[in-house]
N, C-alpha and C positions, 0 to 999 in steps of 0.2 A: 457489274451489272445489277438490276433491281428483277427484273423478270426476263424470262425466257418466253418466246412467244410462238405458241402455234395458231394455224389460223385452217379449220377445215370447212370443205363444202357441204351443206346438207340439203336435203330436197323437199323437208318438212321441218320448218323453224319450231313450231309448238312441241311437237314430238321430241324434238333433238334438245332442246330447254329443259322441258320435264326429266331426259333421261340423265343430262350433265347437272342438272341440277340436284337430282338424287346422288349421282356418281361422286359429285365434289361436296355434297353437303352443303351448297351456301348457293344463293340467289344470284343470278347475273346482275352487273351494275350496271347495264344498258342493253335495251330489246328496243329492237327500230322491226318495221316491217320484214325487212331481209337481212336482218343482221342482229347477233347477240352478243355482248363481253361478258366473259369472267374473269374475276381477278383473283387469283388463289396467293394468299400470304407463306403457305407454307405446303409444298415447292413455291418458290414465286414463277407463277405463271400466269401469261396474261393470253388467256382462251378464247379465241373469236370462231364464231359460228356466221358461214355465209350462204345464203340462199341461190342453190343453180337449181335451173330446171331437171338436169339428169345426172344422176349420180352413178357410177356403177360399181357397186361394191368396195371393197378396200383400196383406195389409190394409194395409200402407201403400206408397208409391211404392218407394222402395229405401233401403238403406243404403249407406255409403259409407266409405273410410278414403284421404284425399289423402296422399301421400307426398312427402318432400321433396325427394327427387334420382330424374333419370328412372331410373337403375339400379335403384331399390329395384321399380319394376314388374316386371323381369326377375325379381329374386330373389324376389319373392312367389309369381310367376306359377311358377317351377320347384319352387319348396317346396311349393305346392298341388297341382300335377300329380303331384308323385312321392305326396303322400298318397292320388292317386287322384280327384282332385277337377276335373270336367270345366270347362275355362275355355274363355270367349269374348271373343277378340282386339278391341281397336277401337284402331288406331295411328294417329295424324295426324287423328283423329275433330273435328269443330269441335260443340262441345257446351255448353250455359250459358253461351254467349257466350265460350268459350274454347277452344283448340285444346289436346287432349287426347290420352294415350298412356294407355289403360286396359284392363282387363279386368274381365270379370264372371263369379260364381259364384251358384248358387241353392241355397239348404239344402233339406232334405227336404222343407218344408212349401210351397217356393215364394218363400219370400222373397229378394230381388237382394240382392246384396251386388256393387259396384263398388271396384276398388281405382284410382285413378287420380295421374296427375303432369298438372300443367299447366303446359304451355310457353308461352303467349302469349295475352293477351288478342283478342276476335274481337267485329265489329260484328255477325256473326251467331249468333242461336241456336243454330242447328244447320243442317247439309245433311242433305237427303232420302237419302242413303245410307248415313246411320249407323243403327245400331238405338237408339240411345240415347233419341230424342227423337221419331222420326217417330211420326205418328198412327196408322197401319196397323201395327202393328210385329209381324211373324211371329215373331219370335226368342222375345218373350214378350208374357203375355197384356195387360200394361200398358204404357201411356208411361211409362219411364223415363228422368228426365233431373234434374241440377242436383242 
């Protein structure tokens, strides 16, 4: 396989292209009036934006990137903050039966993305004080985990 493919619905193409260009650090390879396509080599991802009249929040649980080294979390966080994207940290958090360092960002239509590094396995699915997995999540409208 060459690329995994994810296509998401967006309500405002220009805002979404701007956000994802900052997040991915590359320009789209194709932009039309109702469509944009990003091709990422690492990880191999064919990511498309498809304009729809109405979007109702996060239509999936969340998206994410697992990084290979702990240092990458800080590098991606710093890069995205310089681009003006608000980052929500979760350090030393237990989520998805793992101890992780991570941060979250949200696109213009409410789709959540996590960047995470797994430090160790855990026998617990989550701990109540973390935002990623709790049932009554005040930071997000949906339960986001794993």
